[in-house]
C-alpha positions in Angstrom: -44.2 99.3 -82.1 -46.9 96.8 -82.8 -50.3 97.5 -81.4 -51.3 95.1 -78.5 -54.6 93.4 -78.7 -57.4 95.0 -76.7 -58.2 93.0 -73.5 -62.0 93.4 -73.9 -61.8 91.9 -77.4 -59.8 89.0 -76.1 -62.3 88.5 -73.3 -65.2 88.5 -75.7 -63.6 86.0 -78.0 -62.8 83.7 -75.1 -66.4 84.0 -73.9 -67.6 83.0 -77.4 -65.4 79.9 -77.4 -66.7 79.1 -73.9 -70.3 79.5 -74.9 -69.8 77.1 -77.8 -68.3 74.6 -75.3 -71.2 75.0 -73.0 -73.6 74.5 -75.9 -71.8 71.3 -77.0 -72.0 69.9 -73.4 -75.7 70.7 -73.2 -76.3 69.0 -76.5 -74.8 65.8 -75.3 -76.7 66.1 -72.0 -79.9 66.8 -73.7 -79.6 63.8 -75.9 -79.6 61.5 -72.8 -82.4 63.5 -71.1 -85.0 63.5 -73.8 -85.3 60.0 -75.4 -88.8 60.9 -76.8 -87.9 60.1 -80.4 -85.2 60.8 -82.8 -87.0 63.6 -84.7 -87.8 65.6 -81.5 -84.3 65.1 -80.2 -82.8 66.2 -83.5 -85.0 69.3 -83.5 -84.0 70.2 -80.0 -80.4 69.7 -80.8 -80.7 71.9 -83.9 -82.3 74.7 -81.8 -79.6 74.6 -79.2 -76.9 74.5 -81.9 -78.4 77.4 -83.8 -78.8 79.5 -80.6 -75.2 78.8 -79.6 -73.8 79.7 -83.0 -75.8 82.9 -83.1 -74.7 84.0 -79.6 -71.1 83.1 -80.2 -71.0 84.9 -83.5 -72.5 88.0 -81.9 -69.7 87.9 -79.2 -67.1 87.4 -81.9 -68.5 90.4 -83.9 -68.5 92.6 -80.8 -64.9 91.7 -80.1 -63.9 92.4 -83.6 -65.6 95.8 -83.5 -63.8 96.7 -80.3 -60.5 95.7 -81.9 -61.2 97.7 -85.0 -62.1 100.8 -83.0 -59.0 100.3 -81.0 -57.0 100.1 -84.2 -58.5 103.4 -85.4 -57.5 105.0 -82.0 -54.0 103.5 -82.3 -53.6 104.9 -85.8 -54.5 108.4 -84.7 -52.0 108.5 -81.9 -48.7 110.2 -82.6 -45.6 107.9 -82.8 -44.2 109.0 -79.4 -47.5 108.3 -77.7 -47.5 104.8 -79.2 -44.3 103.9 -77.5 -45.6 104.4 -73.9 -48.4 102.4 -72.4 -51.4 104.6 -71.5 -54.0 103.4 -69.0 -57.6 103.9 -69.9 -58.2 106.3 -67.0 -55.3 108.5 -68.0 -56.6 108.5 -71.6 -60.1 109.5 -70.5 -58.9 112.3 -68.3 -56.9 113.8 -71.1 -59.5 113.0 -73.8 -60.3 116.4 -75.4 -56.5 117.2 -75.5 -53.6 115.7 -77.2 -51.7 112.8 -75.6 -48.5 114.7 -75.9 -49.4 117.2 -73.3 
């Protein structure tokens, strides 16, 4: 059975794409709002672009780390535990013990 993607990782990746979209909209809105000169507008646009890229890359990195840790957890499960879906609460209740119990 193939490992399903972790829902938190997917949510973080969607948030990163949404953040880039919001930054793009704010760049176009800022260009109309601040007509004080081309250099000042270009610098403001660069700062917003840079902050958006940094924030989105951080969210993508956190989502990737969650997915990698989930892959490690998946690889340590026995084959019979991989076939059934386990809720997070059930997994946490049985944490110190084997999932086969």
